[in-house]
PDB file with SEQRES, HELIX, SHEET and CRYST1 records, atoms N, CA, C and O in Angstrom:
SEQRES   1 A   60  MET LYS ILE GLU ARG ILE GLN ASP MET LEU HIS SER LYS          
SEQRES   2 A   60  GLU LYS THR ASP VAL PHE TYR GLU ASP ARG PRO VAL TRP          
SEQRES   3 A   60  ILE GLN GLU VAL HIS ASN ASN ILE ALA THR VAL GLY PHE          
SEQRES   4 A   60  ILE ASP ASN ASN GLU GLU ARG ASP VAL LEU ILE GLU ASP          
SEQRES   5 A   60  LEU TYR GLU ASP ASN LEU TYR ASN                              
HELIX    1 AA1 ILE A    3  LEU A   10  1                                   8    
HELIX    2 AA2 ILE A   50  ASP A   52  5                                   3    
SHEET    1 AA1 5 GLU A  45  LEU A  49  0                                        
SHEET    2 AA1 5 ILE A  34  PHE A  39 -1                                        
SHEET    3 AA1 5 ARG A  23  HIS A  31 -1                                        
SHEET    4 AA1 5 VAL A  18  TYR A  20 -1                                        
SHEET    5 AA1 5 LEU A  53  GLU A  55 -1                                        
CRYST1    1.000    1.000    1.000  90.00  90.00  90.00 P 1           1          
ATOM      1  N   MET A   1       2.026   2.709  -7.816  1.00  0.00           N  
ATOM      2  CA  MET A   1       1.045   1.651  -7.884  1.00  0.00           C  
ATOM      3  C   MET A   1      -0.236   2.250  -8.475  1.00  0.00           C  
ATOM      4  O   MET A   1      -0.506   3.440  -8.316  1.00  0.00           O  
ATOM      5  N   LYS A   2      -0.990   1.437  -9.134  1.00  0.00           N  
ATOM      6  CA  LYS A   2      -2.240   1.893  -9.751  1.00  0.00           C  
ATOM      7  C   LYS A   2      -3.430   1.502  -8.880  1.00  0.00           C  
ATOM      8  O   LYS A   2      -3.383   0.503  -8.162  1.00  0.00           O  
ATOM      9  N   ILE A   3      -4.483   2.290  -8.948  1.00  0.00           N  
ATOM     10  CA  ILE A   3      -5.683   2.057  -8.140  1.00  0.00           C  
ATOM     11  C   ILE A   3      -6.278   0.684  -8.414  1.00  0.00           C  
ATOM     12  O   ILE A   3      -6.787   0.041  -7.495  1.00  0.00           O  
ATOM     13  N   GLU A   4      -6.225   0.225  -9.653  1.00  0.00           N  
ATOM     14  CA  GLU A   4      -6.776  -1.089  -9.992  1.00  0.00           C  
ATOM     15  C   GLU A   4      -6.047  -2.205  -9.249  1.00  0.00           C  
ATOM     16  O   GLU A   4      -6.670  -3.156  -8.778  1.00  0.00           O  
ATOM     17  N   ARG A   5      -4.729  -2.083  -9.147  1.00  0.00           N  
ATOM     18  CA  ARG A   5      -3.936  -3.096  -8.434  1.00  0.00           C  
ATOM     19  C   ARG A   5      -4.277  -3.078  -6.943  1.00  0.00           C  
ATOM     20  O   ARG A   5      -4.398  -4.133  -6.322  1.00  0.00           O  
ATOM     21  N   ILE A   6      -4.430  -1.902  -6.377  1.00  0.00           N  
ATOM     22  CA  ILE A   6      -4.788  -1.804  -4.961  1.00  0.00           C  
ATOM     23  C   ILE A   6      -6.150  -2.439  -4.711  1.00  0.00           C  
ATOM     24  O   ILE A   6      -6.321  -3.171  -3.736  1.00  0.00           O  
ATOM     25  N   GLN A   7      -7.114  -2.169  -5.575  1.00  0.00           N  
ATOM     26  CA  GLN A   7      -8.442  -2.767  -5.421  1.00  0.00           C  
ATOM     27  C   GLN A   7      -8.354  -4.288  -5.493  1.00  0.00           C  
ATOM     28  O   GLN A   7      -9.014  -4.981  -4.719  1.00  0.00           O  
ATOM     29  N   ASP A   8      -7.545  -4.814  -6.416  1.00  0.00           N  
ATOM     30  CA  ASP A   8      -7.351  -6.264  -6.512  1.00  0.00           C  
ATOM     31  C   ASP A   8      -6.785  -6.823  -5.208  1.00  0.00           C  
ATOM     32  O   ASP A   8      -7.247  -7.854  -4.717  1.00  0.00           O  
ATOM     33  N   MET A   9      -5.797  -6.149  -4.657  1.00  0.00           N  
ATOM     34  CA  MET A   9      -5.174  -6.617  -3.419  1.00  0.00           C  
ATOM     35  C   MET A   9      -6.148  -6.571  -2.255  1.00  0.00           C  
ATOM     36  O   MET A   9      -6.171  -7.486  -1.431  1.00  0.00           O  
ATOM     37  N   LEU A  10      -6.951  -5.520  -2.178  1.00  0.00           N  
ATOM     38  CA  LEU A  10      -7.897  -5.384  -1.069  1.00  0.00           C  
ATOM     39  C   LEU A  10      -8.978  -6.455  -1.101  1.00  0.00           C  
ATOM     40  O   LEU A  10      -9.517  -6.821  -0.057  1.00  0.00           O  
ATOM     41  N   HIS A  11      -9.298  -6.959  -2.278  1.00  0.00           N  
ATOM     42  CA  HIS A  11     -10.330  -7.985  -2.414  1.00  0.00           C  
ATOM     43  C   HIS A  11      -9.765  -9.399  -2.468  1.00  0.00           C  
ATOM     44  O   HIS A  11     -10.520 -10.365  -2.579  1.00  0.00           O  
ATOM     45  N   SER A  12      -8.467  -9.525  -2.394  1.00  0.00           N  
ATOM     46  CA  SER A  12      -7.815 -10.832  -2.476  1.00  0.00           C  
ATOM     47  C   SER A  12      -7.520 -11.372  -1.083  1.00  0.00           C  
ATOM     48  O   SER A  12      -7.282 -10.610  -0.146  1.00  0.00           O  
ATOM     49  N   LYS A  13      -7.537 -12.684  -0.959  1.00  0.00           N  
ATOM     50  CA  LYS A  13      -7.157 -13.331   0.298  1.00  0.00           C  
ATOM     51  C   LYS A  13      -5.642 -13.517   0.375  1.00  0.00           C  
ATOM     52  O   LYS A  13      -5.101 -13.827   1.437  1.00  0.00           O  
ATOM     53  N   GLU A  14      -4.969 -13.326  -0.745  1.00  0.00           N  
ATOM     54  CA  GLU A  14      -3.526 -13.497  -0.818  1.00  0.00           C  
ATOM     55  C   GLU A  14      -2.815 -12.299  -0.198  1.00  0.00           C  
ATOM     56  O   GLU A  14      -3.232 -11.158  -0.394  1.00  0.00           O  
ATOM     57  N   LYS A  15      -1.743 -12.556   0.549  1.00  0.00           N  
ATOM     58  CA  LYS A  15      -0.959 -11.492   1.173  1.00  0.00           C  
ATOM     59  C   LYS A  15       0.017 -10.921   0.148  1.00  0.00           C  
ATOM     60  O   LYS A  15       0.698 -11.663  -0.559  1.00  0.00           O  
ATOM     61  N   THR A  16       0.074  -9.606   0.080  1.00  0.00           N  
ATOM     62  CA  THR A  16       1.004  -8.923  -0.814  1.00  0.00           C  
ATOM     63  C   THR A  16       1.792  -7.907   0.005  1.00  0.00           C  
ATOM     64  O   THR A  16       1.206  -7.102   0.729  1.00  0.00           O  
ATOM     65  N   ASP A  17       3.103  -7.942  -0.104  1.00  0.00           N  
ATOM     66  CA  ASP A  17       3.942  -6.978   0.604  1.00  0.00           C  
ATOM     67  C   ASP A  17       3.937  -5.660  -0.155  1.00  0.00           C  
ATOM     68  O   ASP A  17       4.256  -5.606  -1.343  1.00  0.00           O  
ATOM     69  N   VAL A  18       3.564  -4.586   0.563  1.00  0.00           N  
ATOM     70  CA  VAL A  18       3.492  -3.252  -0.023  1.00  0.00           C  
ATOM     71  C   VAL A  18       4.391  -2.333   0.797  1.00  0.00           C  
ATOM     72  O   VAL A  18       4.479  -2.448   2.020  1.00  0.00           O  
ATOM     73  N   PHE A  19       5.057  -1.414   0.090  1.00  0.00           N  
ATOM     74  CA  PHE A  19       6.007  -0.523   0.747  1.00  0.00           C  
ATOM     75  C   PHE A  19       5.753   0.934   0.385  1.00  0.00           C  
ATOM     76  O   PHE A  19       5.237   1.263  -0.683  1.00  0.00           O  
ATOM     77  N   TYR A  20       6.138   1.789   1.326  1.00  0.00           N  
ATOM     78  CA  TYR A  20       6.144   3.235   1.110  1.00  0.00           C  
ATOM     79  C   TYR A  20       7.475   3.734   1.665  1.00  0.00           C  
ATOM     80  O   TYR A  20       7.759   3.550   2.849  1.00  0.00           O  
ATOM     81  N   GLU A  21       8.277   4.354   0.836  1.00  0.00           N  
ATOM     82  CA  GLU A  21       9.612   4.848   1.231  1.00  0.00           C  
ATOM     83  C   GLU A  21      10.425   3.768   1.940  1.00  0.00           C  
ATOM     84  O   GLU A  21      10.999   4.012   3.001  1.00  0.00           O  
ATOM     85  N   ASP A  22      10.469   2.577   1.352  1.00  0.00           N  
ATOM     86  CA  ASP A  22      11.238   1.436   1.864  1.00  0.00           C  
ATOM     87  C   ASP A  22      10.738   0.892   3.197  1.00  0.00           C  
ATOM     88  O   ASP A  22      11.436   0.109   3.842  1.00  0.00           O  
ATOM     89  N   ARG A  23       9.543   1.292   3.619  1.00  0.00           N  
ATOM     90  CA  ARG A  23       8.965   0.788   4.868  1.00  0.00           C  
ATOM     91  C   ARG A  23       7.708  -0.029   4.550  1.00  0.00           C  
ATOM     92  O   ARG A  23       6.879   0.406   3.750  1.00  0.00           O  
ATOM     93  N   PRO A  24       7.559  -1.197   5.161  1.00  0.00           N  
ATOM     94  CA  PRO A  24       6.370  -2.011   4.903  1.00  0.00           C  
ATOM     95  C   PRO A  24       5.114  -1.375   5.498  1.00  0.00           C  
ATOM     96  O   PRO A  24       5.123  -0.862   6.617  1.00  0.00           O  
ATOM     97  N   VAL A  25       4.034  -1.424   4.714  1.00  0.00           N  
ATOM     98  CA  VAL A  25       2.769  -0.829   5.143  1.00  0.00           C  
ATOM     99  C   VAL A  25       1.619  -1.776   4.826  1.00  0.00           C  
ATOM    100  O   VAL A  25       1.764  -2.701   4.027  1.00  0.00           O  
ATOM    101  N   TRP A  26       0.478  -1.533   5.461  1.00  0.00           N  
ATOM    102  CA  TRP A  26      -0.753  -2.171   5.026  1.00  0.00           C  
ATOM    103  C   TRP A  26      -1.704  -1.073   4.623  1.00  0.00           C  
ATOM    104  O   TRP A  26      -1.742  -0.011   5.245  1.00  0.00           O  
ATOM    105  N   ILE A  27      -2.463  -1.322   3.595  1.00  0.00           N  
ATOM    106  CA  ILE A  27      -3.402  -0.332   3.062  1.00  0.00           C  
ATOM    107  C   ILE A  27      -4.711  -0.484   3.808  1.00  0.00           C  
ATOM    108  O   ILE A  27      -5.321  -1.553   3.806  1.00  0.00           O  
ATOM    109  N   GLN A  28      -5.139   0.598   4.448  1.00  0.00           N  
ATOM    110  CA  GLN A  28      -6.359   0.561   5.237  1.00  0.00           C  
ATOM    111  C   GLN A  28      -7.576   0.962   4.413  1.00  0.00           C  
ATOM    112  O   GLN A  28      -8.628   0.327   4.493  1.00  0.00           O  
ATOM    113  N   GLU A  29      -7.424   2.015   3.624  1.00  0.00           N  
ATOM    114  CA  GLU A  29      -8.516   2.454   2.754  1.00  0.00           C  
ATOM    115  C   GLU A  29      -7.970   3.334   1.648  1.00  0.00           C  
ATOM    116  O   GLU A  29      -6.846   3.830   1.721  1.00  0.00           O  
ATOM    117  N   VAL A  30      -8.789   3.519   0.620  1.00  0.00           N  
ATOM    118  CA  VAL A  30      -8.384   4.312  -0.538  1.00  0.00           C  
ATOM    119  C   VAL A  30      -9.519   5.259  -0.904  1.00  0.00           C  
ATOM    120  O   VAL A  30     -10.682   4.862  -0.971  1.00  0.00           O  
ATOM    121  N   HIS A  31      -9.162   6.512  -1.139  1.00  0.00           N  
ATOM    122  CA  HIS A  31     -10.108   7.526  -1.614  1.00  0.00           C  
ATOM    123  C   HIS A  31      -9.442   8.286  -2.752  1.00  0.00           C  
ATOM    124  O   HIS A  31      -8.461   9.003  -2.555  1.00  0.00           O  
ATOM    125  N   ASN A  32      -9.993   8.112  -3.934  1.00  0.00           N  
ATOM    126  CA  ASN A  32      -9.424   8.727  -5.142  1.00  0.00           C  
ATOM    127  C   ASN A  32      -7.977   8.287  -5.302  1.00  0.00           C  
ATOM    128  O   ASN A  32      -7.717   7.097  -5.480  1.00  0.00           O  
ATOM    129  N   ASN A  33      -7.027   9.218  -5.243  1.00  0.00           N  
ATOM    130  CA  ASN A  33      -5.620   8.848  -5.440  1.00  0.00           C  
ATOM    131  C   ASN A  33      -4.828   8.854  -4.128  1.00  0.00           C  
ATOM    132  O   ASN A  33      -3.597   8.885  -4.142  1.00  0.00           O  
ATOM    133  N   ILE A  34      -5.545   8.823  -2.988  1.00  0.00           N  
ATOM    134  CA  ILE A  34      -4.914   8.837  -1.667  1.00  0.00           C  
ATOM    135  C   ILE A  34      -5.227   7.529  -0.942  1.00  0.00           C  
ATOM    136  O   ILE A  34      -6.376   7.087  -0.911  1.00  0.00           O  
ATOM    137  N   ALA A  35      -4.205   6.920  -0.364  1.00  0.00           N  
ATOM    138  CA  ALA A  35      -4.385   5.711   0.441  1.00  0.00           C  
ATOM    139  C   ALA A  35      -4.008   6.027   1.885  1.00  0.00           C  
ATOM    140  O   ALA A  35      -3.000   6.684   2.145  1.00  0.00           O  
ATOM    141  N   THR A  36      -4.818   5.557   2.807  1.00  0.00           N  
ATOM    142  CA  THR A  36      -4.448   5.610   4.214  1.00  0.00           C  
ATOM    143  C   THR A  36      -3.715   4.316   4.513  1.00  0.00           C  
ATOM    144  O   THR A  36      -4.252   3.225   4.325  1.00  0.00           O  
ATOM    145  N   VAL A  37      -2.478   4.450   4.982  1.00  0.00           N  
ATOM    146  CA  VAL A  37      -1.660   3.272   5.257  1.00  0.00           C  
ATOM    147  C   VAL A  37      -1.232   3.275   6.715  1.00  0.00           C  
ATOM    148  O   VAL A  37      -1.104   4.322   7.351  1.00  0.00           O  
ATOM    149  N   GLY A  38      -1.018   2.074   7.219  1.00  0.00           N  
ATOM    150  CA  GLY A  38      -0.427   1.893   8.533  1.00  0.00           C  
ATOM    151  C   GLY A  38       0.938   1.276   8.347  1.00  0.00           C  
ATOM    152  O   GLY A  38       1.120   0.377   7.525  1.00  0.00           O  
ATOM    153  N   PHE A  39       1.902   1.762   9.117  1.00  0.00           N  
ATOM    154  CA  PHE A  39       3.259   1.236   9.021  1.00  0.00           C  
ATOM    155  C   PHE A  39       3.394   0.008   9.910  1.00  0.00           C  
ATOM    156  O   PHE A  39       3.007   0.039  11.078  1.00  0.00           O  
ATOM    157  N   ILE A  40       3.935  -1.060   9.368  1.00  0.00           N  
ATOM    158  CA  ILE A  40       4.049  -2.316  10.093  1.00  0.00           C  
ATOM    159  C   ILE A  40       5.086  -2.219  11.210  1.00  0.00           C  
ATOM    160  O   ILE A  40       4.967  -2.905  12.225  1.00  0.00           O  
ATOM    161  N   ASP A  41       6.102  -1.373  11.031  1.00  0.00           N  
ATOM    162  CA  ASP A  41       7.171  -1.296  12.025  1.00  0.00           C  
ATOM    163  C   ASP A  41       6.866  -0.395  13.220  1.00  0.00           C  
ATOM    164  O   ASP A  41       7.674  -0.316  14.146  1.00  0.00           O  
ATOM    165  N   ASN A  42       5.714   0.289  13.222  1.00  0.00           N  
ATOM    166  CA  ASN A  42       5.286   1.068  14.387  1.00  0.00           C  
ATOM    167  C   ASN A  42       3.792   1.375  14.252  1.00  0.00           C  
ATOM    168  O   ASN A  42       3.137   0.822  13.368  1.00  0.00           O  
ATOM    169  N   ASN A  43       3.254   2.219  15.083  1.00  0.00           N  
ATOM    170  CA  ASN A  43       1.813   2.513  15.069  1.00  0.00           C  
ATOM    171  C   ASN A  43       1.450   3.712  14.211  1.00  0.00           C  
ATOM    172  O   ASN A  43       0.318   4.194  14.267  1.00  0.00           O  
ATOM    173  N   GLU A  44       2.379   4.191  13.432  1.00  0.00           N  
ATOM    174  CA  GLU A  44       2.159   5.380  12.611  1.00  0.00           C  
ATOM    175  C   GLU A  44       1.158   5.099  11.483  1.00  0.00           C  
ATOM    176  O   GLU A  44       1.150   4.023  10.886  1.00  0.00           O  
ATOM    177  N   GLU A  45       0.328   6.088  11.217  1.00  0.00           N  
ATOM    178  CA  GLU A  45      -0.626   6.060  10.103  1.00  0.00           C  
ATOM    179  C   GLU A  45      -0.395   7.304   9.268  1.00  0.00           C  
ATOM    180  O   GLU A  45      -0.036   8.359   9.790  1.00  0.00           O  
ATOM    181  N   ARG A  46      -0.605   7.170   7.954  1.00  0.00           N  
ATOM    182  CA  ARG A  46      -0.380   8.333   7.096  1.00  0.00           C  
ATOM    183  C   ARG A  46      -1.216   8.211   5.836  1.00  0.00           C  
ATOM    184  O   ARG A  46      -1.479   7.106   5.361  1.00  0.00           O  
ATOM    185  N   ASP A  47      -1.631   9.348   5.298  1.00  0.00           N  
ATOM    186  CA  ASP A  47      -2.265   9.403   3.980  1.00  0.00           C  
ATOM    187  C   ASP A  47      -1.170   9.665   2.959  1.00  0.00           C  
ATOM    188  O   ASP A  47      -0.396  10.614   3.088  1.00  0.00           O  
ATOM    189  N   VAL A  48      -1.113   8.809   1.937  1.00  0.00           N  
ATOM    190  CA  VAL A  48      -0.059   8.921   0.925  1.00  0.00           C  
ATOM    191  C   VAL A  48      -0.682   8.809  -0.463  1.00  0.00           C  
ATOM    192  O   VAL A  48      -1.790   8.293  -0.615  1.00  0.00           O  
ATOM    193  N   LEU A  49       0.029   9.290  -1.459  1.00  0.00           N  
ATOM    194  CA  LEU A  49      -0.409   9.113  -2.841  1.00  0.00           C  
ATOM    195  C   LEU A  49      -0.245   7.652  -3.226  1.00  0.00           C  
ATOM    196  O   LEU A  49       0.779   7.041  -2.919  1.00  0.00           O  
ATOM    197  N   ILE A  50      -1.236   7.090  -3.890  1.00  0.00           N  
ATOM    198  CA  ILE A  50      -1.134   5.677  -4.260  1.00  0.00           C  
ATOM    199  C   ILE A  50       0.023   5.431  -5.220  1.00  0.00           C  
ATOM    200  O   ILE A  50       0.570   4.328  -5.246  1.00  0.00           O  
ATOM    201  N   GLU A  51       0.402   6.415  -5.995  1.00  0.00           N  
ATOM    202  CA  GLU A  51       1.512   6.234  -6.931  1.00  0.00           C  
ATOM    203  C   GLU A  51       2.853   6.077  -6.213  1.00  0.00           C  
ATOM    204  O   GLU A  51       3.830   5.641  -6.821  1.00  0.00           O  
ATOM    205  N   ASP A  52       2.910   6.429  -4.918  1.00  0.00           N  
ATOM    206  CA  ASP A  52       4.139   6.291  -4.139  1.00  0.00           C  
ATOM    207  C   ASP A  52       4.251   4.929  -3.450  1.00  0.00           C  
ATOM    208  O   ASP A  52       5.267   4.645  -2.815  1.00  0.00           O  
ATOM    209  N   LEU A  53       3.233   4.093  -3.566  1.00  0.00           N  
ATOM    210  CA  LEU A  53       3.264   2.745  -2.997  1.00  0.00           C  
ATOM    211  C   LEU A  53       3.825   1.779  -4.036  1.00  0.00           C  
ATOM    212  O   LEU A  53       3.644   1.976  -5.237  1.00  0.00           O  
ATOM    213  N   TYR A  54       4.502   0.745  -3.571  1.00  0.00           N  
ATOM    214  CA  TYR A  54       5.026  -0.250  -4.508  1.00  0.00           C  
ATOM    215  C   TYR A  54       5.092  -1.612  -3.837  1.00  0.00           C  
ATOM    216  O   TYR A  54       5.133  -1.722  -2.612  1.00  0.00           O  
ATOM    217  N   GLU A  55       5.101  -2.639  -4.662  1.00  0.00           N  
ATOM    218  CA  GLU A  55       5.217  -4.011  -4.195  1.00  0.00           C  
ATOM    219  C   GLU A  55       6.680  -4.405  -4.105  1.00  0.00           C  
ATOM    220  O   GLU A  55       7.526  -3.846  -4.804  1.00  0.00           O  
ATOM    221  N   ASP A  56       6.976  -5.367  -3.244  1.00  0.00           N  
ATOM    222  CA  ASP A  56       8.377  -5.743  -3.021  1.00  0.00           C  
ATOM    223  C   ASP A  56       9.046  -6.328  -4.250  1.00  0.00           C  
ATOM    224  O   ASP A  56      10.263  -6.205  -4.394  1.00  0.00           O  
ATOM    225  N   ASN A  57       8.302  -6.956  -5.134  1.00  0.00           N  
ATOM    226  CA  ASN A  57       8.918  -7.573  -6.303  1.00  0.00           C  
ATOM    227  C   ASN A  57       8.992  -6.644  -7.513  1.00  0.00           C  
ATOM    228  O   ASN A  57       9.327  -7.093  -8.609  1.00  0.00           O  
ATOM    229  N   LEU A  58       8.694  -5.393  -7.339  1.00  0.00           N  
ATOM    230  CA  LEU A  58       8.678  -4.451  -8.446  1.00  0.00           C  
ATOM    231  C   LEU A  58      10.050  -4.303  -9.100  1.00  0.00           C  
ATOM    232  O   LEU A  58      10.149  -4.179 -10.320  1.00  0.00           O  
ATOM    233  N   TYR A  59      11.108  -4.317  -8.285  1.00  0.00           N  
ATOM    234  CA  TYR A  59      12.454  -4.064  -8.808  1.00  0.00           C  
ATOM    235  C   TYR A  59      13.286  -5.333  -8.937  1.00  0.00           C  
ATOM    236  O   TYR A  59      14.474  -5.259  -9.249  1.00  0.00           O  
ATOM    237  N   ASN A  60      12.689  -6.486  -8.706  1.00  0.00           N  
ATOM    238  CA  ASN A  60      13.434  -7.755  -8.800  1.00  0.00           C  
ATOM    239  C   ASN A  60      13.548  -8.209 -10.231  1.00  0.00           C  
ATOM    240  O   ASN A  60      14.140  -9.253 -10.502  1.00  0.00           O  
TER     241      ASN A  60                                                      
END                                                                             
C-alpha cells in the first residue's frame, strides 16, 4: 500500500478493509514508512511496513 492511499483512508469517513498477512487490521497511525496497526481479531498491536498492508479488493 502507498502512503498516499493510507492518508486518504485516514481522512475519509468511508470504511475500508485493510489486511496484514491475511488478518484484518485498523491503522492507528503512520510515521514515514511504518504504520502502527491493531488486529481486529485480538488485542495485538504491531508496527509494520506500509508496503505490507493491502486492501481486500486488491486481488479481486
